[in-house]
C-alpha positions, 0 to 999 in steps of 0.5 A, spaced: 177 539 139 184 538 143 181 534 148 178 529 143 184 528 140 188 527 146 183 522 149 183 518 142 191 518 143 191 515 150 186 510 148 190 508 142 197 508 146 194 504 151 191 499 146 198 498 143 201 497 150 195 493 153 194 488 147 201 488 144 206 488 150 201 485 156 200 479 151 207 478 150 208 478 158 203 473 159 206 469 153 213 469 156 210 468 163 206 461 161 213 459 157 218 461 162 222 463 156 223 469 152 226 465 146 225 468 139 225 475 142 231 481 142 233 484 148 235 490 144 228 491 141 225 492 148 231 496 151 230 501 145 223 500 146 224 503 154 228 509 152 223 512 148 217 511 153 221 514 158 223 520 154 216 521 152 214 520 159 219 525 162 216 530 157 209 529 159 211 530 166 215 536 165 208 539 161 204 536 166 200 532 160 196 526 162 195 525 155 202 523 154 203 520 161 198 515 162 200 511 156 207 512 156 207 510 164 204 503 162 209 502 156 215 503 160 212 499 166 211 493 161 217 494 157 221 494 164 217 487 166 219 484 159 226 486 160 226 483 167 223 477 164 229 476 160 233 476 166 229 471 170 228 466 164 235 466 162 238 459 161 242 457 167 248 455 163 249 463 161 248 465 168 254 461 170 259 464 165 264 468 169 
C-alpha cells in the first residue's frame, strides 16, 4: 500500500512540475522575458523544493527525491531566466 501511495505521490509531483514549471520555462524562453512573474515567488518556491530534497536524501527516499529534484531544477532555471532576460537598463545601474 505504501508503494502505491508513493508512486502516486511521485506521479502527482512530477505532473505539477512538468506541466506547470516546464511550460513556464518554455513560455519565458519563447518570449525572452519573465514579464509578469514575481522573482520572489520562484525564490520562495526553490527553498521548499531544496528542503524536501534534502530530507528525502537523508531518508534515502526516492519518492521524495525524484519530484523534488525536478522541481528544484525547474525553479532554478526560471530564476536563471530572470537574470538572463532582465532589461539592459536594469543591468547598467551601478
